Backbone bond lengths (Angstrom), bond angles and torsions (degrees), N, CA, C in turn:
res aa  C-N    CA-C-N  psi(-1)  N-CA   C-N-CA  omega(-1)  CA-C   N-CA-C  phi
1 M - - - 1.437 - - 1.524 108.95 -
2 A 1.285 116.10 134.22 1.463 121.85 -177.81 1.525 109.99 -82.25
3 T 1.305 116.03 145.39 1.458 119.84 175.47 1.524 108.83 -89.78
4 V 1.298 114.89 142.10 1.460 120.65 -178.95 1.518 108.15 -104.62
5 I 1.307 116.61 124.24 1.453 122.03 175.98 1.521 107.45 -105.28
6 K 1.320 115.31 119.72 1.459 119.66 -178.89 1.526 109.19 -94.75
7 K 1.286 115.02 133.89 1.464 121.32 176.07 1.527 107.36 -106.11
8 Y 1.324 116.12 116.34 1.461 120.93 179.76 1.518 109.04 -95.59
9 S 1.308 115.42 149.10 1.470 119.56 175.45 1.524 107.83 -109.49
10 Y 1.298 115.80 143.34 1.456 122.55 -177.88 1.523 108.71 -122.48
11 P 1.316 117.89 149.27 1.463 120.28 -176.86 1.529 113.83 -69.07
12 Q 1.335 117.95 -17.62 1.458 120.77 178.77 1.522 109.69 -151.56
13 T 1.311 116.31 163.56 1.462 121.47 -176.06 1.518 112.28 -71.68
14 F 1.329 116.98 -42.00 1.457 122.57 179.01 1.521 109.10 -129.13
15 F 1.339 115.20 149.77 1.461 122.04 175.66 1.520 108.54 -117.68
16 L 1.326 116.88 146.73 1.452 119.74 163.73 1.529 106.63 -69.11
17 E 1.318 117.70 160.29 1.461 120.07 -175.46 1.527 112.35 -59.15
18 C 1.310 117.64 -42.73 1.470 119.82 -179.21 1.532 110.82 -68.27
19 E 1.339 117.80 -35.48 1.462 121.14 176.93 1.522 111.26 -66.98
20 A 1.347 116.33 -38.46 1.465 120.79 178.69 1.524 110.26 -64.61
21 C 1.320 116.64 -42.78 1.468 119.68 178.00 1.524 110.76 -59.73
22 K 1.310 116.20 -43.73 1.464 120.01 179.82 1.531 110.90 -66.28
23 H 1.324 117.28 -41.78 1.460 121.56 -178.19 1.530 111.74 -65.88
24 F 1.337 117.17 -39.53 1.456 120.90 -177.69 1.524 113.76 -93.50
25 G 1.322 117.23 2.60 1.454 120.82 175.66 1.515 114.40 75.03
26 L 1.319 117.17 34.19 1.455 121.73 179.31 1.516 109.74 -106.09
27 K 1.308 115.83 147.89 1.459 120.28 170.80 1.530 107.89 -78.20
28 Q 1.318 116.50 141.36 1.457 119.87 179.91 1.527 111.10 -64.23
29 R 1.326 116.23 -29.56 1.465 120.31 178.32 1.536 110.51 -65.14
30 T 1.334 116.95 -40.49 1.461 121.17 178.22 1.523 110.02 -63.55
31 Y 1.317 115.94 -46.05 1.468 120.91 179.19 1.522 110.80 -59.87
32 K 1.333 117.08 -43.72 1.460 121.38 179.20 1.521 110.54 -63.85
33 N 1.335 117.65 -39.13 1.463 120.95 177.89 1.524 111.21 -63.84
34 W 1.334 117.43 -36.82 1.459 120.66 176.27 1.526 109.81 -61.61
35 L 1.329 117.04 -44.63 1.454 120.95 -179.98 1.533 111.07 -65.42
36 D 1.336 116.32 -43.33 1.461 120.58 -178.47 1.521 112.42 -66.65
37 S 1.338 116.99 -28.07 1.462 120.27 -179.93 1.528 111.86 -79.66
38 G 1.332 117.65 -6.26 1.455 120.96 176.94 1.515 114.83 96.69
39 L 1.323 118.17 9.98 1.468 120.31 177.66 1.522 110.30 -66.87
40 T 1.309 115.82 137.66 1.460 120.99 172.64 1.517 106.87 -92.49
41 I 1.297 116.60 116.81 1.452 121.47 -176.15 1.521 108.93 -97.38
42 P 1.345 116.54 115.96 1.462 118.84 179.81 1.520 111.51 -66.51
43 G 1.308 115.97 145.85 1.458 120.86 178.93 1.514 112.89 85.21
44 R 1.332 118.46 4.75 1.469 122.08 179.26 1.516 108.09 -98.96
45 F 1.336 116.11 122.74 1.455 121.78 -176.84 1.513 110.22 -127.03
46 K 1.327 116.11 142.42 1.463 122.40 175.56 1.519 108.17 -85.53
47 V 1.311 117.05 134.68 1.462 121.92 175.91 1.521 107.27 -86.96
48 K 1.333 116.69 121.71 1.464 121.65 -177.43 1.519 110.84 -62.53
49 G 1.312 114.50 138.11 1.468 120.09 177.13 1.513 113.58 77.74
50 S 1.299 118.06 12.07 1.455 120.80 179.46 1.528 108.72 -138.60
51 N 1.309 115.21 177.21 1.458 118.81 -179.92 1.528 110.99 -114.61
52 Y 1.328 117.82 32.50 1.451 119.12 177.78 1.510 111.38 -134.09
53 Y 1.332 114.05 164.29 1.456 122.70 -178.30 1.515 109.14 -117.76
54 I 1.341 115.38 155.28 1.457 120.72 174.60 1.524 108.45 -121.73
55 I 1.324 115.87 160.02 1.459 122.57 -178.45 1.523 108.38 -119.27
56 K 1.324 116.22 131.02 1.459 120.88 171.58 1.533 106.03 -88.71
57 P 1.325 118.44 114.59 1.462 120.49 -168.29 1.526 115.38 -64.88
58 E 1.331 119.05 -32.46 1.464 120.23 -177.59 1.529 111.18 -62.56
59 E 1.345 116.29 -49.87 1.460 120.97 -179.14 1.522 111.50 -66.99
60 F 1.327 116.41 -43.65 1.461 120.78 -178.87 1.522 110.99 -63.63
61 H 1.322 116.83 -43.45 1.464 121.50 -178.72 1.529 110.77 -63.36
62 Q 1.312 117.85 -43.64 1.456 121.89 178.72 1.536 110.40 -61.58
63 W 1.329 117.28 -45.62 1.467 121.47 177.99 1.520 111.57 -62.95
64 L 1.335 116.21 -41.06 1.457 121.10 179.94 1.522 110.94 -61.49
65 I 1.312 117.69 -44.06 1.471 121.61 -179.93 1.531 110.79 -66.77
66 E 1.321 116.92 -42.96 1.470 120.47 -174.66 1.525 113.47 -74.22
67 T 1.320 118.38 -35.54 1.464 119.33 -170.80 1.518 115.66 -114.07
68 R 1.305 119.14 -26.11 1.467 120.59 -171.71 1.514 114.59 -108.24
69 L 1.304 120.06 -21.75 1.451 121.28 -176.37 1.523 110.85 -96.79
70 E 1.318 115.79 144.53 1.456 121.28 174.76 1.526 108.81 -137.52
71 V 1.296 115.72 157.00 1.452 121.46 -178.64 1.527 108.82 -72.82
72 A 1.314 116.25 137.36 1.457 120.55 178.98 1.528 109.47 -75.70
73 T 1.329 115.99 121.53 1.462 122.25 178.62 1.520 109.08 -128.50
74 P 1.332 117.98 164.80 1.473 119.04 177.97 1.527 113.22 -63.16
75 Q 1.341 117.85 -19.33 1.452 120.45 -179.88 1.524 112.99 -84.32
76 N 1.324 118.67 -9.88 1.464 120.83 178.30 1.524 109.75 -63.73
77 K 1.301 116.19 153.77 1.453 121.62 -172.41 1.531 113.93 -60.58
78 F 1.315 118.04 -45.12 1.458 120.47 -172.18 1.530 114.33 -106.41
79 H 1.318 117.45 -4.11 1.447 119.16 -178.61 1.524 110.47 -87.68
80 N 1.307 115.65 145.77 1.463 123.90 174.78 1.522 113.20 57.54
81 R 1.298 118.17 33.92 1.456 118.78 174.86 1.518 108.85 -93.94
82 K 1.301 115.47 151.54 1.459 120.96 -178.41 1.515 109.66 -101.17
83 V 1.304 115.79 141.10 1.447 121.40 179.05 1.515 107.98 -82.94
84 S 1.326 116.93 126.43 1.457 120.12 179.57 1.520 109.23 -90.63
85 L 1.297 116.64 139.51 1.457 121.16 -179.60 1.518 112.07 -75.67
86 S 1.322 117.29 -20.99 1.457 120.22 -179.19 1.522 112.33 -74.37
87 S 1.326 118.01 -7.94 1.461 120.15 -179.18 1.527 112.31 -74.31
88 S 1.341 117.75 -21.81 1.462 118.85 178.17 1.519 108.84 -79.18
89 P 1.328 117.74 139.87 1.462 119.91 -176.16 1.522 111.43 -68.48
90 A 1.323 115.56 141.77 1.460 120.30 177.15 1.523 108.66 -77.31
91 V 1.299 116.15 140.06 1.450 121.71 -177.23 1.507 108.22 -118.44
92 V 1.306 117.30 134.43 1.450 121.34 179.99 1.522 108.63 -90.71
93 D 1.319 116.10 123.45 1.452 121.72 177.40 1.518 107.38 -78.65
94 T 1.339 117.76 118.71 1.458 120.54 -174.84 1.522 112.19 -70.62
95 K 1.305 119.04 -26.30 1.459 120.84 -179.43 1.525 111.26 -76.02
96 K 1.339 116.20 -40.10 1.465 119.75 -176.26 1.520 112.57 -99.30
97 G 1.338 116.98 -18.51 1.452 120.73 178.10 1.523 114.23 72.50
98 K 1.313 117.66 26.82 1.460 119.98 179.20 1.524 109.50 -133.92
99 E 1.346 115.14 166.07 1.454 120.24 -178.09 1.528 110.79 -80.83
100 S 1.303 114.43 145.63 1.459 119.88 172.22 1.518 106.90 -133.64
101 G 1.321 118.12 154.93 1.452 121.73 -175.24 1.503 114.79 -86.76
102 G 1.319 120.35 -2.29 1.446 121.55 -175.86 1.514 112.64 -101.96
103 F 1.321 114.81 -163.80 1.451 121.01 178.28 1.511 108.77 -91.23
104 F 1.306 116.67 146.45 1.452 122.31 179.01 1.512 108.14 -112.72
105 I 1.298 117.17 124.57 1.456 121.91 179.48 1.514 107.52 -105.03
106 N 1.294 116.30 121.69 1.444 121.20 179.46 1.525 108.03 -90.35
107 F 1.312 117.00 106.00 1.450 121.52 -178.98 1.520 109.74 -77.39
108 P 1.335 118.03 147.09 1.464 120.33 179.85 1.525 110.60 -70.47
109 P 1.317 117.10 156.84 1.466 119.44 179.25 1.523 111.00 -67.45
110 K 1.333 115.46 156.84 1.467 120.73 -178.41 1.525 112.21 -71.60
111 T 1.327 117.31 -35.31 1.461 120.03 -179.44 1.517 109.41 -129.10
112 L 1.308 115.71 151.86 1.449 122.08 175.10 1.519 108.08 -105.83
113 S 1.321 117.15 148.22 1.453 120.35 -173.30 1.530 113.11 -70.26
114 K 1.337 119.16 -36.70 1.460 121.29 -174.33 1.524 113.81 -93.01
115 S 1.306 118.48 -15.18 1.466 119.08 -178.60 1.510 110.07 -113.17
116 K 1.302 115.59 150.65 1.451 120.25 179.53 1.517 111.13 -91.67
117 K 1.329 117.11 -24.40 1.449 120.88 -174.22 1.530 109.61 -117.48
118 V 1.331 116.58 127.90 1.455 122.02 179.40 1.513 107.60 -127.19
119 S 1.340 115.88 135.53 1.462 118.27 179.10 1.530 108.85 -72.04
120 G 1.318 116.21 171.61 1.459 122.43 -174.41 1.521 114.74 -60.89
121 D 1.342 119.14 -33.69 1.459 119.85 -177.44 1.526 112.08 -89.36
122 G 1.314 119.51 -12.54 1.447 122.62 178.10 1.519 114.00 75.49
123 L 1.331 117.65 6.44 1.457 120.32 -176.70 1.515 113.11 -102.46
124 S 1.327 118.60 -20.08 1.459 119.87 -178.19 1.527 109.57 -88.49
125 F 1.299 115.53 155.29 1.454 121.68 -178.53 1.510 109.88 -102.51
126 P 1.325 116.81 152.69 1.468 118.16 178.16 1.521 110.10 -66.54
127 S 1.319 115.49 152.06 1.464 119.69 -179.36 1.528 109.52 -69.22
128 P 1.332 117.56 147.21 1.464 119.75 -179.56 1.518 110.78 -66.25
129 R 1.313 114.99 146.38 1.466 119.33 -178.78 1.517 109.83 -76.16
130 T 1.308 114.11 143.26 1.470 118.07 174.90 1.523 107.36 -86.22
131 K 1.299 116.15 157.12 1.469 121.01 -176.28 1.523 110.24 -65.01
132 G 1.298 114.48 126.50 1.461 120.70 176.87 1.517 113.87 85.46
133 A 1.327 120.28 -2.42 1.472 121.13 -179.37 1.506 109.17 -85.16
134 R 1.321 115.75 144.31 1.470 121.46 178.59 1.512 109.33 -108.97
135 T 1.313 114.66 148.10 1.471 119.08 177.58 1.498 111.33 -110.85
């Protein structure tokens, strides 16, 4: 059986680290955790006289495929899991006094006790009175 060597094309010769993460579909947090754990990432070079690194995509991509990617199977931790409905918090409906499985929105009251005028949404406050003005 013949081996197939795939040649990938990249939009540029070098990527900044954040551009490489975006291009290869990685979260920057994951990449940072790899660096913090002491992994040596092939294709990562320091730019002299600056405080940033660049990534050579050919080397990085090959390393990513060989060491970091795995085939998605039903036994993988996050694949094919079912969302349980009991995970959402139960909310008590104050009008009916029973639990419901959805979200409860507490609407503001229609009138406020100290003000005579309330805007339509009930969230704004009346303007402060000026000295000597009558309402």
